Structures are given as C-alpha cells and as structure tokens.
ZAMARGU-4260 file (C-alpha; in steps of 0.2 Angstrom, whole numbers, plus 5000, padded with zeros to 4 digits):
<rodrens>
0) 5705/5596/5375 | 5722/5590/5372 | 5734/5603/5361 | 5735/5600/5343 | 5754/5595/5338
5) 5762/5604/5324 | 5778/5598/5317 | 5792/5611/5310 | 5804/5605/5297 | 5817/5618/5297
10) 5836/5619/5296 | 5839/5637/5301 | 5840/5636/5320 | 5834/5655/5321 | 5818/5653/5309
15) 5815/5637/5318 | 5814/5646/5335 | 5804/5660/5329 | 5791/5648/5322 | 5791/5636/5337
20) 5786/5651/5347 | 5772/5658/5337 | 5766/5641/5335 | 5766/5637/5354 | 5758/5656/5357
25) 5743/5648/5347 | 5741/5636/5360 | 5749/5621/5350 | 5763/5609/5354 | 5778/5609/5343
30) 5790/5595/5337 | 5805/5602/5327 | 5816/5592/5315 | 5832/5601/5307 | 5833/5587/5293
35) 5821/5576/5284 | 5827/5560/5292 | 5814/5553/5303 | 5800/5564/5298 | 5791/5552/5289
40) 5791/5539/5302 | 5785/5553/5315 | 5771/5559/5304 | 5766/5541/5301 | 5767/5538/5320
45) 5760/5554/5328 | 5749/5561/5315 | 5752/5580/5318 | 5738/5593/5315 | 5750/5601/5303
50) 5768/5600/5295 | 5776/5616/5291 | 5790/5611/5279 | 5805/5620/5273 | 5809/5617/5254
55) 5827/5616/5256 | 5828/5605/5272 | 5844/5593/5272 | 5842/5575/5268 | 5829/5571/5254
60) 5822/5589/5254 | 5806/5595/5257 | 5798/5593/5240 | 5802/5574/5240 | 5797/5572/5257
65) 5780/5580/5254 | 5776/5569/5239 | 5781/5553/5250 | 5770/5559/5263 | 5755/5562/5252
70) 5757/5545/5244 | 5754/5535/5260 | 5736/5531/5265 | 5739/5535/5283 | 5747/5552/5281
75) 5740/5559/5265 | 5727/5569/5274 | 5739/5578/5285 | 5741/5596/5281 | 5759/5601/5274
80) 5763/5619/5272 | 5779/5622/5262 | 5790/5637/5266 | 5804/5645/5256 | 5812/5659/5248
85) 5812/5651/5231 | 5803/5662/5219 | 5794/5647/5211 | 5787/5641/5228 | 5769/5641/5222
90) 5773/5631/5208 | 5784/5619/5219 | 5769/5618/5232 | 5757/5612/5219 | 5768/5599/5211
95) 5773/5592/5228 | 5755/5590/5233 | 5758/5602/5247 | 5742/5609/5255 | 5748/5627/5255
100) 5764/5638/5254 | 5772/5653/5264 | 5785/5662/5256 | 5800/5668/5266 | 5803/5680/5274
105) 5785/5677/5281 | 5773/5689/5288 | 5770/5683/5306 | 5751/5687/5304 | 5751/5676/5288
110) 5760/5661/5298 | 5746/5664/5314 | 5733/5664/5300 | 5738/5645/5294 | 5737/5639/5311
115) 5718/5644/5313 | 5712/5628/5306
</rodrens>
C-alpha cells in the first residue's frame, strides 16, 4: 500500500521540521512548502491526502490559499487543516473553508490524532 502524502505549508523552519518528523513517524510521506507560491499547482497535480496550512505563510497567505483550493473541483475535497497562534483561528478556519484547525503551540498528540484518517 503506498504511503499517504501530506503537504505541510509552514514558513517557520523549526515548526516545519517538527511537523515533518511527526507526520513521517505516522508512516506518511511529506512535501513541505515555506510559502504559498506553487502550493495550488502542487495540490492540483499530486492530490495529497491532507494539507496542513499555516495561516501566515508568505505570499497570498493560508486563508486565501484555502479558499482558492476549496473553489476548485479537483481540490475541494482535499482535507486542509489550518494552524496558527491567532486567537480567532476557529472563526478564520470556518470562514476560509478549512476542514479543521490546530492552534499553535500545538500538542503533539493533537497533531497525531489529525493524521488518523
């Protein structure tokens, strides 16, 4: 059975590395992005099992990127988890169309639980 591919869109290298190690530890392949450029095309082409998206990623930002992906027929069903330290994260996640959210700093167990789909 092929490994599921998870995209991580996070500009903080330490957080990105930690998430990558945790996701790979769950048996998934990971592709990381440090900015929003090229994410839409990559999601459309590779159709990952999930995208973990930082709200404040450089470029158009996580919120707009989620909206763009959820509007497209080929990517609207890709689960997207929005992550941020923003106090309004739940509201922003709902407004953007994200499938879930994870506040920063996050609990490792909460991230692992999201990967059991």
